[in-house]
N, C-alpha and C positions, 0 to 999 in steps of 0.2 A: 449335345443338345439336352436341355432340361425338359422334362415332361412331367405332367401331373394329371391326376384324375379328379375331375370335378363333376359331381352329379348336380344338375341344375334343372329347374322347372322352366319350361317354355310355355307360351300362351296356348291353352288347349284349343283345338280346332272346333270344338263344339260349344265354346263360350257364347253366351247370348247377352243381349242388352235390349232395353225397351225401344220400340219404334218411336222416332222423334215425332212429337205432336199428338201422341195417343195417350189415353189414360192408362193407369196401372193395370186395369183388368183385361186389356187387349193382348193378343198374342205377341210373343217376343220374336225379335229378328236375330238371325245368326250373325255373329261378328266374324269377318274374314280372318283367317289364320294369318299370323305374322311370322315370317321365317327370318331367321338370323342371317344377316349378310355381313361377311367380314369386310372391314375397311381395308383399303390397300394404299397405305401412305406412300409407298415407293412410286406410285404413279402421279403424285401431286407435284406441282411446280416447286413448292417450297422444299420438299425432300430432295428433288433433283439439284436445286441450287446449293443446298447445304452439302450434299454428298460430293458434288463435283468441285466445290471450292473451299471446303473446310481445311484440308491439309495445307494448301497453298496460302490461305489466309493466315493460319497459325504460323507458318514459316515467315511470312512477310512481317508479322508483328514481332516475332523474335529478332529478325534482322534489324528492325527499326528500334530495338531495345525498348519496346512497349509490349511485353508479353501479356497474353490474355490471362485473367485470373483463372485459377483452377476450377472454380465452380461453374464458370461460363463454358469452358471446354467440356466439362462433365455433362452439362445440360445438353450441349450440341451433340455429343457422341451418344448420349442416351436417347435423344430424339431419333437418331438414325437407326436405332435398334427397336424402336417402339412399334408395335403392331406387326412385326415380321415373324413368321413362323420359324425361321431358321435360328432365331435367338430364344426360343422357348415358347411353349404353348400349354394350355390346359384343355383336356378333352371333356366335353359336356354331353350329357345324355338327357333327352326329354323323357320324363317319367310317364307321359301319356302315350306317345307314339313310338317311343324307344329309338328315336332318330338320334344319331350321334353327330357331333360336329366339334371343331376345334376353335379355341379362342386364343389368339396370340397375347403374350404378356405385354403390358404397357410400361412406359418409363416413369409414370407418376410424377413428372416434373411440373414446375409452375412457371417456366420461363419461355420455352420455345414451342413445345408441342401443342398444336391447336386442339387435338382430341382430348388430351389430359387437362388442358386449361378449361375447355368447355365442361368437362365432367366436374372439376373442382368448383367452377362457377355455379353449376346447377345444384350441386350438393350443398354449397354454402347458402344459396338463395332459399332452398327448401328448408334448411335448418333454421334460418332466421325467420322465415314465414311461419313455420310450424311450432317453434319452441322459444323464440326470443322476442320478436316484435308482436305486441298485442294487436287485436283487431281495431286499430284506431287510425285516423289519418296521419300521415307522416309527411315531412318536408325534406327535400334534398338540398344540401348546402355544398357548393363547390368552392374550395378555398385555394387560390393561387398565390404564389409568393414571388417576390421580385427576382429577376433573372440572376442578380448577383449572389442570391442565396441558394439557388437550385444546385449549383455544384457542391456547395458545402453540405447540403442535406443528402446528397446522393450516397455518401458512404459514412454517415454519422447517424446511426439508429437512435442514439440518445437524444440528439437534437430534434429528430422527427417526433419522438415521443413527447418531448417538452412542447414542441409546436402544437401537436394535437391536443394536449391538455389545455394550453392557453386558448386555442380556438373554441373548444367545447365549453370552457368556462365563460368565454365572452358570449357565446350563443345563449347559454343559460342566463347570464346577466341581462341580455337583451330581452329575452322572453319574460323574465321576472319583471323588468321595468314596464314592458307592454301590458302585463297583467296587473300592474299596480301593487306588486308585492315588494315590500322593503325589508331589508335585513335588520333585525333588532338584536341588540347585544344580548338580551336575556331570553331570546327565543330558543326553545329546545331544538336540538338538531333534527329530531324526528318530525318536527312540525315544519321545517324548512322545505320548500319545493325543490325538487331536483330534476335535472334533465335526463331523460333516457335516450341514448343515441349509440349508433355504431358508425365506425369510420373505416375507410379503406384508403391505402396509399397507392397512388398512381405515379409511375416513374417516367412516363413518356406521353407525348401528345398524339393527336390524330395523324400527324405526318411522321410518326416514329422519331420525333425530335426529343431531346432530353428535356423533360418538363415535369419536375416533381410537384405534385399537387395532391390535395386531399378531397375526398367525397364523403360526406356524412349524411346519415338519415336520423332525424329527430322527430319526436312527438310534435304534431302540429297543433295540439290543443293548448289553450292558455293554461299556464301553470297556476295552481291555486294552493295556498298554504294548507298543509295538513292532508293533501291528497296523496 
């Protein structure tokens, strides 16, 4: 078993905050202490389904001559070890009350584990909101492709990159046309309006069906030359 020592700060029990609805000069109210509660993935239905059926499912795929890709099996096996103390943990100590507790290692995957997926999603959203997207209105674009193309895009990253560039170029052209901005041959590149956007690839639909599509966020303001 791997073990590590981690000294971490927990929320002080004497932390305070202003009372809602009162002015800044009024007394402060105590914030209730938050205690760490270890998650228990082994008690969830998803963990039980994967642990009980993974080996038989892999054998069935091998017998059908349709073996599972290595990265898929690695994701599933990593999920079965995520959050379990028997596969490694870190020991944390509160610097205020000196209370010790343990934190199980996570798989840090992006495919199966709900906990790690949620953490990645929250971290990415915080990064975009704090450091990438300016405080302006944004618009969401959902781009779907014909069914006959979804299978081709599933395992061709270069085709997905090309499709993303085409779509964002078309959105930029549409917004420029709506703003009355025309491309002139002698217009300097610095004076041409450009679209600011971020996009994410989704590989399945709400019913877990194979559905490759894109979601993009772009600036909702009208583009102006030189801005």
